[in-house]
C-alpha positions as CSV (number, residue, x, y, z in Angstrom):
1,M,-10.9,-15.5,-4.8
2,T,-11.5,-12.9,-7.4
3,F,-13.0,-9.4,-7.4
4,P,-15.5,-9.0,-10.3
5,D,-15.0,-5.2,-10.5
6,L,-11.2,-5.1,-10.1
7,E,-8.8,-6.2,-12.9
8,R,-6.0,-8.5,-11.9
9,C,-7.0,-8.5,-8.2
10,A,-7.3,-12.0,-6.8
11,T,-6.1,-14.3,-4.0
12,N,-5.1,-17.9,-3.9
13,A,-5.5,-19.8,-0.6
14,E,-5.9,-23.3,0.7
15,T,-9.0,-22.6,2.9
16,L,-11.9,-20.2,2.9
17,D,-10.7,-18.6,6.1
18,E,-7.2,-18.0,4.5
19,A,-8.9,-16.7,1.3
20,I,-11.0,-14.2,3.3
21,I,-7.9,-12.9,5.2
22,Q,-5.9,-12.6,2.0
23,A,-8.8,-10.9,0.2
24,N,-9.1,-8.4,2.9
25,N,-5.4,-7.5,2.8
26,I,-5.2,-7.4,-1.0
27,L,-8.4,-5.4,-1.3
28,E,-7.1,-2.7,1.1
29,D,-3.8,-2.3,-0.8
30,Y,-5.4,-2.5,-4.2
31,M,-8.0,0.2,-3.3
32,A,-5.3,2.4,-1.7
33,I,-3.2,2.2,-4.8
34,L,-6.2,2.9,-7.1
35,E,-7.1,5.9,-5.0
36,R,-3.5,7.2,-4.9
37,D,-2.9,6.7,-8.7
38,T,-6.3,7.7,-10.1
39,G,-8.2,9.4,-7.3
40,V,-11.1,7.0,-8.0
41,I,-12.4,3.9,-6.2
42,P,-15.1,2.2,-8.4
43,E,-18.5,1.5,-7.1
44,P,-18.9,-2.2,-6.5
45,T,-21.4,-4.3,-8.3
46,P,-24.4,-4.9,-6.0
47,F,-23.9,-8.3,-4.2
48,N,-27.1,-9.7,-5.5
49,N,-26.0,-9.0,-9.1
50,I,-22.9,-11.2,-8.8
51,A,-23.1,-14.9,-9.6
52,A,-21.0,-17.4,-7.6
53,P,-18.6,-19.4,-9.8
54,E,-19.6,-22.9,-10.6
55,G,-18.9,-25.0,-7.4
56,G,-17.9,-21.9,-5.5
57,I,-19.4,-19.3,-3.3
58,K,-19.6,-15.5,-3.2
59,Q,-18.4,-13.6,-0.2
60,R,-18.6,-10.0,0.8
61,I,-15.3,-8.3,1.7
62,A,-15.4,-4.9,3.3
63,V,-12.3,-2.9,4.2
64,S,-11.6,0.3,6.0
65,M,-9.6,2.6,3.8
66,Q,-8.5,4.7,6.8
67,G,-5.8,2.1,7.8
68,A,-4.7,1.5,4.2
69,R,-4.3,5.2,3.6
70,R,-2.3,5.7,6.7
71,R,0.0,2.7,5.8
72,W,0.5,3.9,2.3
73,A,1.2,7.5,3.4
74,N,3.9,6.3,5.7
75,K,5.4,3.7,3.3
76,L,9.1,4.1,3.0
77,I,10.4,5.1,-0.5
78,N,13.9,4.4,-1.5
79,R,15.6,7.5,-3.1
80,M,19.0,7.5,-4.6
81,V,21.1,10.4,-3.4
82,T,24.4,11.4,-5.0
83,L,27.3,12.5,-2.7
84,P,30.9,13.1,-3.3
85,A,32.9,10.1,-2.2
86,W,34.8,12.1,0.4
87,L,31.6,13.3,2.0
88,D,30.1,9.8,2.0
89,Q,33.2,8.5,3.7
90,K,33.2,11.3,6.4
91,G,29.6,10.6,7.1
92,R,30.1,6.9,7.5
93,E,33.1,7.6,9.8
94,A,30.9,9.8,11.9
95,G,28.2,7.1,12.1
96,L,25.6,9.2,10.3
97,N,22.3,7.7,9.3
98,F,21.9,9.2,5.9
99,S,18.2,8.3,5.7
100,Q,17.3,10.0,9.0
101,L,19.4,13.0,8.1
102,L,17.7,13.4,4.7
103,Q,14.3,13.0,6.3
104,A,15.1,15.7,8.9
105,A,16.5,18.0,6.2
106,V,13.5,17.6,3.9
107,T,10.9,18.1,6.6
108,K,12.8,21.2,7.8
109,A,13.0,22.6,4.3
110,L,9.3,22.1,3.8
111,G,8.5,23.5,7.3
112,I,6.5,20.4,8.3
113,K,6.6,18.2,11.3
114,A,7.5,14.6,10.7
115,N,5.0,11.9,11.5
């Protein structure tokens, strides 16, 4: 399944049901990334102006951006942090979770409440 208005956005499935599920998932993510990176979600071509591929069908796919925005806002990002070896060792010995500690420190420094 391809999306006529979105470059390099497509699915590949064995059945129509699988293709629709995959199309829904990829479209949510694609639109969330477009919105995050460009601030713009393009207007879709009207359904009646799209021709079905030879031997194929056309299918409307509608997604709710609210769920995609929430997922992408809470997506975990890997950050490399540099510590002196002795401090890393002491932290490990103490059983510290460095990711949780960094999240707590950053939210405190920014004066915000973590989600």
